[in-house]
C-alpha positions in Angstrom: -60.5 -17.0 -58.0 -62.0 -13.9 -56.4 -60.7 -15.0 -52.9 -57.1 -15.0 -54.3 -57.4 -11.3 -55.1 -58.6 -10.3 -51.6 -56.0 -9.8 -48.8 -56.4 -11.3 -45.4 -55.6 -14.7 -43.9 -59.3 -15.8 -43.9 -59.7 -15.3 -47.6 -56.5 -17.2 -48.2 -57.7 -20.0 -46.0 -61.0 -20.1 -47.7 -59.3 -20.3 -51.1 -57.1 -23.1 -49.8 -60.0 -25.0 -48.5 -61.9 -24.5 -51.7 -58.9 -25.8 -53.7 -58.6 -28.8 -51.3 -62.3 -29.6 -51.5 -62.2 -29.5 -55.3 -59.6 -32.0 -55.4 -57.3 -29.8 -57.4 -53.8 -30.4 -55.8 -52.1 -28.3 -58.4 -54.1 -25.1 -57.5 -53.4 -25.7 -53.8 -49.7 -26.2 -54.5 -49.7 -23.1 -56.7 -51.3 -21.1 -54.0 -48.8 -22.4 -51.4 -45.9 -21.6 -53.8 -47.2 -18.0 -54.4 -47.4 -17.3 -50.7 -44.1 -18.8 -50.0 -42.4 -16.7 -52.6 -44.2 -13.6 -51.4 -43.1 -14.3 -47.8 -39.4 -14.7 -49.0 -39.5 -11.5 -51.0 -41.1 -9.4 -48.3 -38.6 -10.8 -45.7 -35.7 -9.9 -47.9 -37.1 -6.4 -48.6 -37.7 -5.9 -44.9 -34.2 -7.1 -43.9 -32.7 -4.7 -46.5 -34.7 -1.8 -45.3 -33.8 -2.6 -41.6 -30.2 -2.9 -42.5 -30.2 0.4 -44.4 -32.0 2.2 -41.5 -29.4 0.9 -39.0 -26.5 1.9 -41.2 -28.1 5.3 -41.6 -28.4 5.7 -37.9 -24.8 4.7 -37.5 -23.7 7.3 -40.1 -25.9 10.1 -38.6 -24.8 9.5 -35.0 -22.2 12.2 -33.9 -20.2 9.4 -32.1 -19.0 5.9 -32.9 -21.8 3.5 -32.0 -19.4 0.6 -31.9 -17.0 2.3 -29.5 -19.8 3.4 -27.2 -21.4 -0.1 -27.1 -18.3 -2.3 -27.0 -15.5 -0.4 -25.4 -17.3 2.1 -23.1 -20.2 -0.3 -22.5 -22.7 2.6 -22.5 -26.0 1.1 -21.4 -28.0 4.2 -22.4 -26.9 4.1 -26.0 -27.6 0.4 -26.1 -31.2 1.1 -24.8 -31.7 3.8 -27.4 -30.3 1.7 -30.3 -32.5 -1.2 -29.2 -35.6 1.1 -29.1 -34.8 2.4 -32.6 -34.3 -1.2 -33.8 -37.7 -2.2 -32.4 -39.4 0.9 -33.9 -38.0 0.3 -37.3 -39.1 -3.3 -37.2 -42.7 -2.4 -36.2 -42.8 0.2 -39.1 -41.5 -2.4 -41.5 -44.0 -5.0 -40.3 -46.9 -2.6 -40.6 -45.8 -1.6 -44.1 -45.6 -5.2 -45.2 -48.9 -6.1 -43.6 -50.7 -3.4 -45.3 
């Protein structure tokens, strides 16, 4: 039970192998279910934060990002927006990972 409270993939694997070795399939299924639910929740939160950051960047820009990207095909703006997206994704991933 102590292994479930600790974070890190090795502790989770150790807890799963302990549950499998003990023959208790319900605890292994419960552990898997908890981790699947946590993954879905963190993914949803990450996508919401990413969408909010992109919306905010679009609102704070002094020009229309859609016009610059689609109509004018401004490569420099596309590179900067891509870099912002990657940066936000790295920050969200680091916050979720702990």
